[in-house]
C-alpha positions in Angstrom: 0.0 0.0 0.0 1.5 3.3 -1.1 1.3 6.7 0.5 -1.7 8.0 -1.6 -3.6 4.8 -0.8 -3.2 5.4 2.9 -4.2 9.0 2.7 -7.4 8.0 1.0 -8.5 5.5 3.6 -12.0 6.4 5.0 -11.1 5.3 8.5 -8.7 8.2 8.9 -11.9 10.4 9.2 -12.3 8.9 12.7 -9.4 11.1 13.7 -11.2 14.3 12.7 -12.7 15.1 16.0 -9.4 14.5 17.8 -7.7 16.9 15.4 -10.3 19.6 16.0 -10.2 19.3 19.7 -6.4 19.6 19.7 -6.7 22.7 17.5 -9.2 24.2 19.9 -6.8 23.6 22.8 -4.5 26.3 21.4 -6.1 29.4 23.0 -5.7 31.5 19.9 -7.5 29.0 17.7 -10.1 28.2 20.3 -11.1 31.8 20.7 -10.9 32.5 17.0 -13.3 29.6 16.4 -15.6 30.8 19.2 -15.8 34.2 17.6 -16.3 33.0 14.0 -17.6 29.5 13.9 -21.1 28.1 13.3 -20.8 24.9 15.2 -24.3 25.3 16.6 -26.1 25.8 13.3 -23.8 23.9 10.9 -21.8 21.4 13.0 -20.4 19.4 10.0 -19.1 22.4 8.0 -15.6 22.3 9.5 -15.2 18.6 8.9 -16.5 18.8 5.3 -14.1 21.7 4.6 -11.2 19.9 6.1 -11.9 16.7 4.2 -12.3 18.5 0.9 -9.1 20.4 1.4 -7.1 17.2 2.4 -8.4 15.1 -0.5 -7.8 17.8 -3.0 -4.3 18.4 -1.8 -3.2 14.8 -2.1 -5.4 13.5 -5.0 -6.7 16.6 -6.8 -6.0 18.1 -10.2 -4.2 21.5 -10.3 -7.6 23.1 -10.8 -9.0 21.4 -7.6 -5.9 22.4 -5.6 -6.3 26.0 -6.8 -9.9 25.9 -5.8 -9.4 24.7 -2.3 -6.5 27.2 -1.7 -8.8 30.0 -2.8 -11.5 28.7 -0.5 -9.0 28.7 2.4 -7.9 32.2 1.7 -11.5 33.5 1.4 -12.6 31.7 4.7 -9.5 32.9 6.6 -9.6 36.5 5.5 -12.1 37.8 8.0 -11.0 35.4 10.8 -8.8 37.5 13.1 -9.0 39.4 16.4 -6.9 41.8 18.3 -7.0 39.8 21.5 -9.2 42.2 23.4 -10.9 41.5 26.8 -8.6 38.8 27.7 -8.9 36.9 24.5 -5.7 35.8 22.7 -4.9 37.6 19.5 -5.8 35.4 16.5 -5.1 35.5 12.8 -6.0 32.6 10.6 -3.0 33.3 8.4 -0.5 33.0 11.3 2.2 30.5 10.1 2.5 29.0 13.6 -1.2 28.3 13.8 -1.3 26.9 10.3 1.6 24.6 11.3 -0.4 23.4 14.3 -3.5 22.7 12.3 -1.5 20.6 9.8 0.3 18.9 12.6 -3.0 17.8 14.3 -4.3 16.5 11.0 -1.1 14.5 10.4 -0.8 13.1 13.9 -4.4 12.2 14.1 -4.5 10.4 10.8 -1.4 8.4 11.7 -2.7 7.5 15.2 -5.9 6.1 13.6 -4.1 4.3 10.8 -1.7 2.6 13.2 -4.5 1.5 15.5 -6.1 -0.4 12.5 -3.1 -1.5 10.5 -0.1 -1.3 12.8 3.1 0.7 12.2 4.2 1.8 8.8 7.6 1.0 7.4 10.0 3.9 7.5 10.0 4.6 3.7 6.2 4.8 3.6 6.0 6.8 6.8 8.4 9.3 5.3 6.2 9.6 2.2 3.1 10.2 4.2 4.9 12.8 6.3 5.9 14.7 3.2 2.3 14.7 1.9 1.1 16.3 5.1 3.8 18.9 4.8 2.4 19.8 1.4 -1.1 20.1 3.0 0.3 22.6 5.4 1.9 24.6 2.6 -1.5 24.7 0.9 -2.8 26.3 4.1 -0.2 29.1 3.4 2.3 27.7 5.9 5.8 28.7 4.8 7.7 25.7 3.3 10.5 25.8 5.8 8.2 25.7 8.9 7.2 22.0 8.6 9.7 20.0 10.7 12.3 18.4 8.3 11.7 14.8 9.4 9.6 12.7 11.7 12.0 12.9 14.6 12.0 16.7 14.4 8.2 16.5 14.2 8.0 14.4 17.4 10.1 17.0 19.3 7.8 19.8 18.0 4.7 17.8 18.8 5.7 17.0 22.4 6.6 20.6 23.0 3.4 21.8 21.5 1.3 19.5 23.6 2.8 20.8 26.8 1.7 24.4 25.8 -2.0 23.6 25.2 -4.6 24.9 27.7 -8.3 25.5 27.8 -10.6 28.1 29.4 -14.3 28.5 29.7 -14.6 29.8 26.2 -12.7 27.0 24.5 -14.3 24.3 26.6 -17.7 25.6 25.6 -16.7 25.4 21.9 -15.6 21.8 22.5 -18.8 20.9 24.2 -20.8 22.3 21.3 -18.8 20.2 18.9 -19.2 17.1 20.9 -22.9 17.7 21.6 -24.3 19.4 18.5 -27.9 20.6 19.3 -29.1 21.3 15.8 -27.3 18.4 13.9 -29.2 16.2 11.5 -30.7 13.1 13.1 -28.1 10.6 11.7 -25.3 12.7 13.2 -27.0 12.9 16.6 -27.4 9.1 16.5 -23.7 8.6 15.6 -22.4 11.1 18.2 -22.1 8.7 21.2 -19.6 6.6 19.1 -18.0 9.7 17.7 -17.5 11.2 21.1 -16.0 8.0 22.5 -13.5 7.7 19.6 -12.6 11.4 19.5 -12.1 11.7 23.3 -10.4 8.4 23.6 -7.9 9.3 20.9 -6.9 12.5 22.8 -3.7 12.6 24.9 -4.8 12.1 28.5 -3.5 15.6 29.5 -5.6 17.3 26.8 -8.7 15.3 27.8 -8.2 16.4 31.4 -7.7 20.0 30.3 -11.1 19.9 28.7 -12.6 18.5 31.9 -14.0 15.5 30.0 -14.4 12.5 32.2 -12.9 9.2 31.2 -13.6 6.1 33.1 -12.4 2.5 33.0 -15.7 1.6 31.4 -15.1 4.2 28.7 -11.6 2.7 28.1 -13.1 -0.8 27.8 -15.7 0.4 25.2 -13.0 2.3 23.3 -10.7 -0.7 23.2 -13.6 -2.9 21.9 -14.4 -0.4 19.2 -10.9 -0.5 17.8 -10.6 -4.3 18.1 -13.8 -4.6 16.1 -12.6 -2.1 13.6 -9.3 -3.9 13.1 -11.2 -7.1 12.5 -13.7 -5.7 9.9 -12.4 -2.6 8.2 -9.4 -4.0 6.3 -11.7 -6.6 4.8 -14.0 -4.0 3.2 -13.7 -3.5 -0.5 -11.5 -0.7 -1.8 -14.5 1.0 -3.4 -16.0 1.4 0.1 -12.8 2.3 2.0 -12.0 5.0 -0.5 -15.6 6.3 -1.2 -15.2 9.5 0.8 -12.2 10.6 -1.3 -14.2 10.1 -4.5 -17.3 11.7 -3.1 -15.5 14.9 -1.9 -13.6 15.4 -5.1 -16.8 15.0 -7.2 -18.6 17.4 -4.8 -15.8 19.9 -5.2 -16.0 19.8 -9.0 -19.7 20.2 -9.0 -19.6 23.2 -6.7 -16.6 24.7 -8.6 -18.4 24.4 -12.0 -21.6 25.8 -10.5 -19.6 28.8 -9.1 -20.2 28.0 -5.5 -17.7 28.5 -2.7 
């Protein structure tokens, strides 16, 4: 299995909630999302946008890549604040914040993949790592900011985790994400499993920072979910395991040709 095949695996979507929670635990991002997000009215928008962006970056045509880059620029343009009233300053074009977003997407995807398939060989792991560096650059992150190799990334990651913190505002955003009040019925029905997986994938210190309880019973359920996933998911046909990639790229083309953003 090559790097593009791995990046297209649908199971990696299971890490999306973890990635968003890690992003929100950066105070600047958390407050920026609190000021500008629509989690309450459109809880899936951030996930849809992230998946479209990621699939286009890895698998898209030059036209698709240009489209998602333009969307990112348009979406990020108004998303900034001066840090008034105790809120951290936030600018969606901040290279350090773009790096952190790309890092959470990479680490979450690899965490999920290894739970299902086990560790990658070094050559494939290096190819995947390079792909996620390109994703960060499409977020407008300067090329030299992505750590040069996986060892350097591990140092960056561990240091970054130690700097994360939450407050009442960011914890409220996380709660709205984990307990969407106006979500479609299928999403509401799936959220108990989604919460279990998203919260269980978090580093324990980040989970505690959010004040999210995690019991021995939670851990047993979480372990059973991944045991079942490991037994079933790899046996699914390629057409099903890679359906989201094809869906989001088709959706991007339809909206692009219709002139939608």
